[in-house]
N, CA, C and O atoms as CSV, one atom per row, in Angstrom:
chain,resi,resn,atom,element,x,y,z
A,1,MET,N,N,11.346,158.039,58.022
A,1,MET,CA,C,10.262,158.556,57.230
A,1,MET,C,C,9.982,159.992,57.663
A,1,MET,O,O,10.090,160.368,58.830
A,2,THR,N,N,9.631,160.730,56.692
A,2,THR,CA,C,9.314,162.126,56.971
A,2,THR,C,C,7.854,162.242,57.344
A,2,THR,O,O,7.061,161.327,57.120
A,3,ALA,N,N,7.515,163.372,57.911
A,3,ALA,CA,C,6.142,163.616,58.333
A,3,ALA,C,C,5.197,163.562,57.139
A,3,ALA,O,O,4.096,163.023,57.244
A,4,ASN,N,N,5.610,164.105,56.028
A,4,ASN,CA,C,4.776,164.077,54.823
A,4,ASN,C,C,4.555,162.642,54.335
A,4,ASN,O,O,3.454,162.283,53.917
A,5,ASN,N,N,5.617,161.827,54.392
A,5,ASN,CA,C,5.495,160.427,53.978
A,5,ASN,C,C,4.533,159.676,54.906
A,5,ASN,O,O,3.714,158.872,54.461
A,6,LEU,N,N,4.657,159.964,56.221
A,6,LEU,CA,C,3.758,159.313,57.179
A,6,LEU,C,C,2.309,159.743,56.951
A,6,LEU,O,O,1.400,158.915,56.985
A,7,LYS,N,N,2.099,161.038,56.719
A,7,LYS,CA,C,0.752,161.536,56.449
A,7,LYS,C,C,0.194,160.892,55.185
A,7,LYS,O,O,-0.971,160.496,55.135
A,8,SER,N,N,1.028,160.797,54.185
A,8,SER,CA,C,0.622,160.192,52.915
A,8,SER,C,C,0.293,158.707,53.122
A,8,SER,O,O,-0.700,158.205,52.594
A,9,ASP,N,N,1.131,158.017,53.893
A,9,ASP,CA,C,0.912,156.596,54.175
A,9,ASP,C,C,-0.366,156.393,54.988
A,9,ASP,O,O,-1.135,155.469,54.721
A,10,ILE,N,N,-0.591,157.258,55.979
A,10,ILE,CA,C,-1.807,157.182,56.808
A,10,ILE,C,C,-3.033,157.443,55.945
A,10,ILE,O,O,-4.039,156.743,56.060
A,11,SER,N,N,-2.950,158.433,55.094
A,11,SER,CA,C,-4.055,158.766,54.205
A,11,SER,C,C,-4.356,157.585,53.275
A,11,SER,O,O,-5.515,157.234,53.050
A,12,TYR,N,N,-3.298,156.988,52.746
A,12,TYR,CA,C,-3.466,155.821,51.868
A,12,TYR,C,C,-4.117,154.667,52.635
A,12,TYR,O,O,-5.042,154.026,52.137
A,13,GLN,N,N,-3.622,154.408,53.858
A,13,GLN,CA,C,-4.182,153.333,54.682
A,13,GLN,C,C,-5.658,153.601,54.987
A,13,GLN,O,O,-6.464,152.670,54.975
A,14,ARG,N,N,-6.023,154.852,55.259
A,14,ARG,CA,C,-7.424,155.198,55.520
A,14,ARG,C,C,-8.285,154.916,54.283
A,14,ARG,O,O,-9.382,154.369,54.390
A,15,GLU,N,N,-7.774,155.293,53.122
A,15,GLU,CA,C,-8.502,155.029,51.882
A,15,GLU,C,C,-8.686,153.518,51.674
A,15,GLU,O,O,-9.757,153.047,51.290
A,16,GLN,N,N,-7.599,152.778,51.943
A,16,GLN,CA,C,-7.671,151.317,51.799
A,16,GLN,C,C,-8.671,150.719,52.798
A,16,GLN,O,O,-9.448,149.831,52.449
A,17,ASN,N,N,-8.642,151.214,54.044
A,17,ASN,CA,C,-9.588,150.741,55.059
A,17,ASN,C,C,-11.032,151.030,54.637
A,17,ASN,O,O,-11.915,150.184,54.775
A,18,GLU,N,N,-11.253,152.248,54.118
A,18,GLU,CA,C,-12.604,152.619,53.675
A,18,GLU,C,C,-13.051,151.727,52.502
A,18,GLU,O,O,-14.198,151.283,52.444
A,19,LYS,N,N,-12.136,151.483,51.593
A,19,LYS,CA,C,-12.443,150.609,50.452
A,19,LYS,C,C,-12.781,149.197,50.954
A,19,LYS,O,O,-13.741,148.579,50.495
A,20,LEU,N,N,-11.977,148.699,51.901
A,20,LEU,CA,C,-12.220,147.362,52.461
A,20,LEU,C,C,-13.568,147.317,53.194
A,20,LEU,O,O,-14.279,146.315,53.112
A,21,ARG,N,N,-13.924,148.395,53.910
A,21,ARG,CA,C,-15.227,148.453,54.592
A,21,ARG,C,C,-16.377,148.383,53.574
A,21,ARG,O,O,-17.360,147.668,53.772
A,22,ARG,N,N,-16.224,149.149,52.475
A,22,ARG,CA,C,-17.261,149.117,51.436
A,22,ARG,C,C,-17.355,147.717,50.814
A,22,ARG,O,O,-18.442,147.181,50.598
A,23,ASP,N,N,-16.170,147.143,50.534
A,23,ASP,CA,C,-16.159,145.783,49.971
A,23,ASP,C,C,-16.808,144.797,50.944
A,23,ASP,O,O,-17.574,143.924,50.535
A,24,LEU,N,N,-16.497,144.944,52.232
A,24,LEU,CA,C,-17.080,144.065,53.249
A,24,LEU,C,C,-18.600,144.251,53.313
A,24,LEU,O,O,-19.343,143.273,53.399
A,25,ALA,N,N,-19.059,145.503,53.271
A,25,ALA,CA,C,-20.501,145.778,53.295
A,25,ALA,C,C,-21.171,145.160,52.065
A,25,ALA,O,O,-22.251,144.579,52.170
A,26,ASP,N,N,-20.527,145.285,50.895
A,26,ASP,CA,C,-21.080,144.675,49.671
A,26,ASP,C,C,-21.148,143.155,49.808
A,26,ASP,O,O,-22.132,142.529,49.413
A,27,LEU,N,N,-20.086,142.570,50.375
A,27,LEU,CA,C,-20.067,141.115,50.566
A,27,LEU,C,C,-21.136,140.665,51.565
A,27,LEU,O,O,-21.772,139.630,51.367
A,28,GLU,N,N,-21.335,141.432,52.630
A,28,GLU,CA,C,-22.380,141.118,53.615
A,28,GLU,C,C,-23.758,141.152,52.951
A,28,GLU,O,O,-24.602,140.284,53.177
A,29,GLU,N,N,-23.960,142.192,52.119
A,29,GLU,CA,C,-25.238,142.317,51.418
A,29,GLU,C,C,-25.437,141.142,50.454
A,29,GLU,O,O,-26.533,140.589,50.359
A,30,GLU,N,N,-24.382,140.773,49.750
A,30,GLU,CA,C,-24.458,139.638,48.833
A,30,GLU,C,C,-24.721,138.343,49.600
A,30,GLU,O,O,-25.506,137.499,49.167
A,31,LYS,N,N,-24.046,138.199,50.754
A,31,LYS,CA,C,-24.258,137.010,51.596
A,31,LYS,C,C,-25.712,136.945,52.052
A,31,LYS,O,O,-26.330,135.881,52.004
A,32,ASP,N,N,-26.262,138.079,52.495
A,32,ASP,CA,C,-27.659,138.106,52.940
A,32,ASP,C,C,-28.601,137.703,51.804
A,32,ASP,O,O,-29.564,136.967,52.019
A,33,GLY,N,N,-28.314,138.193,50.594
A,33,GLY,CA,C,-29.120,137.813,49.429
A,33,GLY,C,C,-29.029,136.322,49.152
A,33,GLY,O,O,-30.029,135.674,48.841
A,34,LEU,N,N,-27.815,135.781,49.268
A,34,LEU,CA,C,-27.636,134.338,49.047
A,34,LEU,C,C,-28.360,133.519,50.111
A,34,LEU,O,O,-28.942,132.477,49.808
A,35,VAL,N,N,-28.323,133.990,51.354
A,35,VAL,CA,C,-29.031,133.299,52.436
A,35,VAL,C,C,-30.540,133.303,52.160
A,35,VAL,O,O,-31.218,132.291,52.338
A,36,ARG,N,N,-31.056,134.470,51.718
A,36,ARG,CA,C,-32.493,134.550,51.392
A,36,ARG,C,C,-32.833,133.592,50.251
A,36,ARG,O,O,-33.834,132.878,50.305
A,37,ASP,N,N,-31.984,133.585,49.212
A,37,ASP,CA,C,-32.213,132.683,48.073
A,37,ASP,C,C,-32.179,131.227,48.514
A,37,ASP,O,O,-33.016,130.422,48.106
A,38,THR,N,N,-31.194,130.900,49.358
A,38,THR,CA,C,-31.071,129.524,49.854
A,38,THR,C,C,-32.299,129.132,50.665
A,38,THR,O,O,-32.821,128.027,50.520
A,39,ASN,N,N,-32.758,130.045,51.521
A,39,ASN,CA,C,-33.957,129.768,52.321
A,39,ASN,C,C,-35.178,129.586,51.425
A,39,ASN,O,O,-36.003,128.702,51.655
A,40,ALA,N,N,-35.284,130.435,50.398
A,40,ALA,CA,C,-36.421,130.319,49.470
A,40,ALA,C,C,-36.368,128.981,48.743
A,40,ALA,O,O,-37.390,128.313,48.589
A,41,GLN,N,N,-35.181,128.594,48.296
A,41,GLN,CA,C,-35.035,127.315,47.605
A,41,GLN,C,C,-35.328,126.151,48.550
A,41,GLN,O,O,-35.941,125.160,48.151
A,42,SER,N,N,-34.897,126.273,49.780
A,42,SER,CA,C,-35.168,125.234,50.771
A,42,SER,C,C,-36.676,125.091,50.996
A,42,SER,O,O,-37.195,123.981,51.116
A,43,ASN,N,N,-37.368,126.235,51.050
A,43,ASN,CA,C,-38.826,126.194,51.212
A,43,ASN,C,C,-39.489,125.535,50.014
A,43,ASN,O,O,-40.440,124.769,50.165
A,44,ILE,N,N,-38.982,125.836,48.821
A,44,ILE,CA,C,-39.524,125.206,47.608
A,44,ILE,C,C,-39.301,123.701,47.661
A,44,ILE,O,O,-40.205,122.927,47.346
A,45,VAL,N,N,-38.110,123.286,48.056
A,45,VAL,CA,C,-37.794,121.855,48.163
A,45,VAL,C,C,-38.731,121.189,49.178
A,45,VAL,O,O,-39.255,120.103,48.931
A,46,ASP,N,N,-38.932,121.847,50.315
A,46,ASP,CA,C,-39.825,121.291,51.339
A,46,ASP,C,C,-41.240,121.141,50.799
A,46,ASP,O,O,-41.885,120.116,51.025
A,47,ARG,N,N,-41.735,122.165,50.079
A,47,ARG,CA,C,-43.087,122.070,49.498
A,47,ARG,C,C,-43.161,120.944,48.470
A,47,ARG,O,O,-44.150,120.214,48.407
A,48,CYS,N,N,-42.115,120.811,47.673
A,48,CYS,CA,C,-42.090,119.736,46.669
A,48,CYS,C,C,-42.111,118.361,47.349
A,48,CYS,O,O,-42.792,117.446,46.887
A,49,LYS,N,N,-41.369,118.225,48.435
A,49,LYS,CA,C,-41.368,116.959,49.173
A,49,LYS,C,C,-42.755,116.663,49.727
A,49,LYS,O,O,-43.229,115.529,49.661
A,50,GLU,N,N,-43.408,117.700,50.278
A,50,GLU,CA,C,-44.764,117.513,50.814
A,50,GLU,C,C,-45.736,117.127,49.706
A,50,GLU,O,O,-46.566,116.236,49.887
A,51,GLU,N,N,-45.635,117.795,48.561
A,51,GLU,CA,C,-46.512,117.473,47.443
A,51,GLU,C,C,-46.248,116.064,46.928
A,51,GLU,O,O,-47.182,115.339,46.585
A,52,ALA,N,N,-44.986,115.682,46.874
A,52,ALA,CA,C,-44.639,114.334,46.418
A,52,ALA,C,C,-45.231,113.284,47.360
A,52,ALA,O,O,-45.755,112.265,46.910
A,53,GLU,N,N,-45.147,113.533,48.658
A,53,GLU,CA,C,-45.719,112.595,49.629
A,53,GLU,C,C,-47.237,112.527,49.473
A,53,GLU,O,O,-47.829,111.451,49.556
A,54,ALA,N,N,-47.864,113.683,49.245
A,54,ALA,CA,C,-49.322,113.703,49.039
A,54,ALA,C,C,-49.686,112.913,47.781
A,54,ALA,O,O,-50.674,112.178,47.770
A,55,HIS,N,N,-48.894,113.064,46.731
A,55,HIS,CA,C,-49.141,112.302,45.494
A,55,HIS,C,C,-48.964,110.802,45.743
A,55,HIS,O,O,-49.751,109.985,45.264
A,56,ARG,N,N,-47.920,110.455,46.496
A,56,ARG,CA,C,-47.710,109.027,46.804
A,56,ARG,C,C,-48.880,108.471,47.606
A,56,ARG,O,O,-49.316,107.344,47.368
A,57,ALA,N,N,-49.389,109.253,48.553
A,57,ALA,CA,C,-50.538,108.809,49.360
A,57,ALA,C,C,-51.770,108.612,48.475
A,57,ALA,O,O,-52.496,107.629,48.614
A,58,ARG,N,N,-51.995,109.572,47.553
A,58,ARG,CA,C,-53.144,109.421,46.643
A,58,ARG,C,C,-52.958,108.211,45.737
A,58,ARG,O,O,-53.916,107.497,45.443
A,59,LEU,N,N,-51.742,107.984,45.301
A,59,LEU,CA,C,-51.459,106.825,44.453
A,59,LEU,C,C,-51.718,105.527,45.214
A,59,LEU,O,O,-52.316,104.594,44.677
A,60,ARG,N,N,-51.262,105.472,46.479
A,60,ARG,CA,C,-51.518,104.265,47.288
A,60,ARG,C,C,-53.023,104.040,47.438
A,60,ARG,O,O,-53.502,102.913,47.315
A,61,LYS,N,N,-53.766,105.117,47.705
A,61,LYS,CA,C,-55.222,105.020,47.860
A,61,LYS,C,C,-55.855,104.535,46.564
A,61,LYS,O,O,-56.731,103.670,46.584
A,62,THR,N,N,-55.419,105.084,45.445
A,62,THR,CA,C,-55.949,104.669,44.146
A,62,THR,C,C,-55.649,103.193,43.887
A,62,THR,O,O,-56.501,102.453,43.395
A,63,GLU,N,N,-54.431,102.777,44.224
A,63,GLU,CA,C,-54.064,101.371,44.034
A,63,GLU,C,C,-54.922,100.462,44.919
A,63,GLU,O,O,-55.348,99.391,44.488
A,64,GLU,N,N,-55.172,100.900,46.163
A,64,GLU,CA,C,-56.038,100.119,47.055
A,64,GLU,C,C,-57.462,100.050,46.502
A,64,GLU,O,O,-58.093,98.993,46.527
A,65,ASP,N,N,-57.958,101.179,46.005
A,65,ASP,CA,C,-59.301,101.211,45.412
A,65,ASP,C,C,-59.374,100.290,44.201
A,65,ASP,O,O,-60.348,99.559,44.021
A,66,MET,N,N,-58.331,100.333,43.369
A,66,MET,CA,C,-58.307,99.463,42.186
A,66,MET,C,C,-58.299,97.990,42.598
A,66,MET,O,O,-58.964,97.162,41.973
A,67,LYS,N,N,-57.549,97.670,43.645
A,67,LYS,CA,C,-57.493,96.284,44.124
A,67,LYS,C,C,-58.872,95.840,44.609
A,67,LYS,O,O,-59.321,94.737,44.298
A,68,ARG,N,N,-59.548,96.719,45.383
A,68,ARG,CA,C,-60.901,96.389,45.852
A,68,ARG,C,C,-61.855,96.195,44.687
A,68,ARG,O,O,-62.656,95.260,44.679
A,69,LEU,N,N,-61.766,97.085,43.696
A,69,LEU,CA,C,-62.633,96.965,42.522
A,69,LEU,C,C,-62.348,95.677,41.754
A,69,LEU,O,O,-63.268,95.004,41.288
A,70,GLN,N,N,-61.074,95.346,41.630
A,70,GLN,CA,C,-60.711,94.099,40.933
A,70,GLN,C,C,-61.247,92.894,41.693
A,70,GLN,O,O,-61.754,91.952,41.083
A,71,ASP,N,N,-61.140,92.915,43.028
A,71,ASP,CA,C,-61.667,91.824,43.839
A,71,ASP,C,C,-63.179,91.716,43.679
A,71,ASP,O,O,-63.722,90.619,43.546
A,72,THR,N,N,-63.855,92.865,43.694
A,72,THR,CA,C,-65.313,92.880,43.513
A,72,THR,C,C,-65.673,92.341,42.140
A,72,THR,O,O,-66.595,91.538,41.998
A,73,HIS,N,N,-64.941,92.788,41.133
A,73,HIS,CA,C,-65.173,92.314,39.771
A,73,HIS,C,C,-65.003,90.793,39.694
A,73,HIS,O,O,-65.841,90.091,39.128
A,74,ASN,N,N,-63.910,90.301,40.271
A,74,ASN,CA,C,-63.655,88.856,40.234
A,74,ASN,C,C,-64.768,88.084,40.938
A,74,ASN,O,O,-65.193,87.030,40.465
A,75,THR,N,N,-65.238,88.613,42.071
A,75,THR,CA,C,-66.331,87.970,42.802
A,75,THR,C,C,-67.591,87.940,41.948
A,75,THR,O,O,-68.264,86.913,41.858
A,76,CYS,N,N,-67.906,89.065,41.324
A,76,CYS,CA,C,-69.097,89.126,40.464
A,76,CYS,C,C,-68.996,88.150,39.303
A,76,CYS,O,O,-69.970,87.478,38.963
A,77,VAL,N,N,-67.828,88.073,38.701
A,77,VAL,CA,C,-67.634,87.139,37.580
A,77,VAL,C,C,-67.856,85.710,38.050
A,77,VAL,O,O,-68.525,84.928,37.375
A,78,MET,N,N,-67.296,85.365,39.208
A,78,MET,CA,C,-67.469,84.000,39.719
A,78,MET,C,C,-68.941,83.716,40.014
A,78,MET,O,O,-69.445,82.636,39.704
A,79,GLU,N,N,-69.636,84.701,40.622
A,79,GLU,CA,C,-71.054,84.514,40.920
A,79,GLU,C,C,-71.864,84.371,39.647
A,79,GLU,O,O,-72.764,83.534,39.571
A,80,LEU,N,N,-71.552,85.179,38.649
A,80,LEU,CA,C,-72.273,85.080,37.377
A,80,LEU,C,C,-72.006,83.745,36.700
A,80,LEU,O,O,-72.920,83.134,36.146
A,81,LYS,N,N,-70.768,83.293,36.741
A,81,LYS,CA,C,-70.454,81.983,36.153
A,81,LYS,C,C,-71.246,80.882,36.853
A,81,LYS,O,O,-71.774,79.977,36.206
A,82,ALA,N,N,-71.323,80.968,38.183
A,82,ALA,CA,C,-72.080,79.966,38.935
A,82,ALA,C,C,-73.554,80.030,38.560
A,82,ALA,O,O,-74.200,78.993,38.409
A,83,MET,N,N,-74.099,81.256,38.406
A,83,MET,CA,C,-75.498,81.399,38.020
A,83,MET,C,C,-75.740,80.835,36.632
A,83,MET,O,O,-76.752,80.173,36.405
A,84,VAL,N,N,-74.831,81.085,35.699
A,84,VAL,CA,C,-74.968,80.575,34.333
A,84,VAL,C,C,-74.912,79.054,34.347
A,84,VAL,O,O,-75.699,78.391,33.672
A,85,GLU,N,N,-73.982,78.505,35.117
A,85,GLU,CA,C,-73.880,77.045,35.200
A,85,GLU,C,C,-75.165,76.443,35.762
A,85,GLU,O,O,-75.669,75.432,35.271
A,86,ARG,N,N,-75.683,77.096,36.809
A,86,ARG,CA,C,-76.938,76.617,37.408
A,86,ARG,C,C,-78.088,76.729,36.417
A,86,ARG,O,O,-78.908,75.817,36.310
A,87,ALA,N,N,-78.154,77.847,35.689
A,87,ALA,CA,C,-79.215,78.030,34.689
A,87,ALA,C,C,-79.078,77.013,33.572
A,87,ALA,O,O,-80.069,76.443,33.114
A,88,GLU,N,N,-77.839,76.784,33.132
A,88,GLU,CA,C,-77.620,75.786,32.077
A,88,GLU,C,C,-78.034,74.396,32.554
A,88,GLU,O,O,-78.614,73.616,31.798
A,89,GLU,N,N,-77.730,74.100,33.812
A,89,GLU,CA,C,-78.122,72.808,34.380
A,89,GLU,C,C,-79.645,72.679,34.417
A,89,GLU,O,O,-80.199,71.632,34.081
A,90,LEU,N,N,-80.314,73.761,34.831
A,90,LEU,CA,C,-81.781,73.736,34.874
A,90,LEU,C,C,-82.375,73.579,33.479
A,90,LEU,O,O,-83.342,72.839,33.295
A,91,VAL,N,N,-81.809,74.265,32.506
A,91,VAL,CA,C,-82.302,74.143,31.126
A,91,VAL,C,C,-82.090,72.713,30.633
A,91,VAL,O,O,-82.955,72.139,29.971
A,92,ARG,N,N,-80.937,72.148,30.962
A,92,ARG,CA,C,-80.672,70.759,30.561
A,92,ARG,C,C,-81.686,69.820,31.201
A,92,ARG,O,O,-82.204,68.911,30.551
A,93,LYS,N,N,-81.968,70.052,32.497
A,93,LYS,CA,C,-82.952,69.206,33.193
A,93,LYS,C,C,-84.341,69.367,32.581
A,93,LYS,O,O,-85.106,68.408,32.474
A,94,GLU,N,N,-84.650,70.606,32.179
A,94,GLU,CA,C,-85.963,70.835,31.563
A,94,GLU,C,C,-86.042,70.103,30.235
A,94,GLU,O,O,-87.078,69.525,29.907
A,95,LYS,N,N,-84.948,70.119,29.459
A,95,LYS,CA,C,-84.926,69.414,28.174
A,95,LYS,C,C,-85.022,67.913,28.387
A,95,LYS,O,O,-85.651,67.212,27.594
A,96,ASP,N,N,-84.409,67.418,29.445
A,96,ASP,CA,C,-84.439,65.983,29.745
A,96,ASP,C,C,-85.741,65.568,30.410
A,96,ASP,O,O,-85.974,64.383,30.649
A,97,GLY,N,N,-86.596,66.555,30.712
A,97,GLY,CA,C,-87.890,66.246,31.314
A,97,GLY,C,C,-87.844,66.091,32.817
A,97,GLY,O,O,-88.831,65.666,33.418
A,98,GLU,N,N,-86.718,66.424,33.449
A,98,GLU,CA,C,-86.608,66.288,34.891
A,98,GLU,C,C,-87.302,67.439,35.615
A,98,GLU,O,O,-87.699,67.289,36.771
A,99,VAL,N,N,-87.454,68.610,34.938
A,99,VAL,CA,C,-88.074,69.791,35.529
A,99,VAL,C,C,-89.088,70.329,34.527
A,99,VAL,O,O,-88.823,70.351,33.325
A,100,ASP,N,N,-90.244,70.760,35.016
A,100,ASP,CA,C,-91.234,71.305,34.079
A,100,ASP,C,C,-90.932,72.775,33.793
A,100,ASP,O,O,-90.135,73.404,34.490
A,101,GLN,N,N,-91.568,73.304,32.774
A,101,GLN,CA,C,-91.366,74.662,32.290
A,101,GLN,C,C,-91.586,75.706,33.397
A,101,GLN,O,O,-90.797,76.642,33.527
A,102,GLN,N,N,-92.654,75.549,34.192
A,102,GLN,CA,C,-92.969,76.526,35.251
A,102,GLN,C,C,-91.904,76.498,36.355
A,102,GLN,O,O,-91.486,77.552,36.835
A,103,SER,N,N,-91.474,75.327,36.751
A,103,SER,CA,C,-90.422,75.216,37.773
A,103,SER,C,C,-89.125,75.854,37.285
A,103,SER,O,O,-88.418,76.520,38.041
A,104,LEU,N,N,-88.830,75.634,36.004
A,104,LEU,CA,C,-87.635,76.231,35.409
A,104,LEU,C,C,-87.720,77.753,35.484
A,104,LEU,O,O,-86.767,78.406,35.910
A,105,LYS,N,N,-88.845,78.319,35.077
A,105,LYS,CA,C,-89.027,79.771,35.095
A,105,LYS,C,C,-88.926,80.307,36.517
A,105,LYS,O,O,-88.264,81.320,36.744
A,106,THR,N,N,-89.563,79.654,37.471
A,106,THR,CA,C,-89.539,80.091,38.869
A,106,THR,C,C,-88.108,80.068,39.412
A,106,THR,O,O,-87.682,81.014,40.074
A,107,THR,N,N,-87.385,79.021,39.143
A,107,THR,CA,C,-86.017,78.877,39.634
A,107,THR,C,C,-85.101,79.945,39.002
A,107,THR,O,O,-84.274,80.551,39.683
A,108,LEU,N,N,-85.270,80.158,37.685
A,108,LEU,CA,C,-84.456,81.178,37.022
A,108,LEU,C,C,-84.778,82.567,37.581
A,108,LEU,O,O,-83.877,83.385,37.765
A,109,ASP,N,N,-86.060,82.833,37.853
A,109,ASP,CA,C,-86.431,84.123,38.455
A,109,ASP,C,C,-85.772,84.284,39.825
A,109,ASP,O,O,-85.295,85.365,40.169
A,110,GLU,N,N,-85.750,83.201,40.599
A,110,GLU,CA,C,-85.127,83.249,41.916
A,110,GLU,C,C,-83.618,83.511,41.794
A,110,GLU,O,O,-83.047,84.258,42.588
A,111,LEU,N,N,-82.990,82.897,40.805
A,111,LEU,CA,C,-81.557,83.132,40.583
A,111,LEU,C,C,-81.286,84.612,40.289
A,111,LEU,O,O,-80.335,85.196,40.810
A,112,VAL,N,N,-82.118,85.194,39.463
A,112,VAL,CA,C,-81.945,86.607,39.113
A,112,VAL,C,C,-82.180,87.488,40.330
A,112,VAL,O,O,-81.466,88.471,40.532
A,113,LYS,N,N,-83.182,87.143,41.149
A,113,LYS,CA,C,-83.477,87.937,42.330
A,113,LYS,C,C,-82.342,87.831,43.360
A,113,LYS,O,O,-82.053,88.806,44.052
A,114,GLU,N,N,-81.713,86.691,43.468
A,114,GLU,CA,C,-80.597,86.522,44.404
A,114,GLU,C,C,-79.482,87.518,44.111
A,114,GLU,O,O,-78.836,88.046,45.017
A,115,ARG,N,N,-79.286,87.746,42.889
A,115,ARG,CA,C,-78.190,88.649,42.499
A,115,ARG,C,C,-78.668,90.072,42.580
A,115,ARG,O,O,-77.907,90.996,42.294
């Protein structure tokens, strides 16, 4: 190889090296952007998971509250049914003459006060 060919080859190699450095710098910058995007997406996923867990906790609490309310409702219904049965029995006794009107009224008032 002649000196001119070597100089030309060296010059070409330098240009190629510089181009590769620029390409590498661009790729590094793109990689950094992708890492930032990935981290941002990961943070979003983490927040979504936390929110989902909070929603599940609120749902469990609501379900527990509904169960308590249903139990309370059922208890009240049973108590009211018992009171109605007792009142019906007292009215029947009053009709049959087993209880006088005043005793019936007093007993019914007591039933209402109990509740």
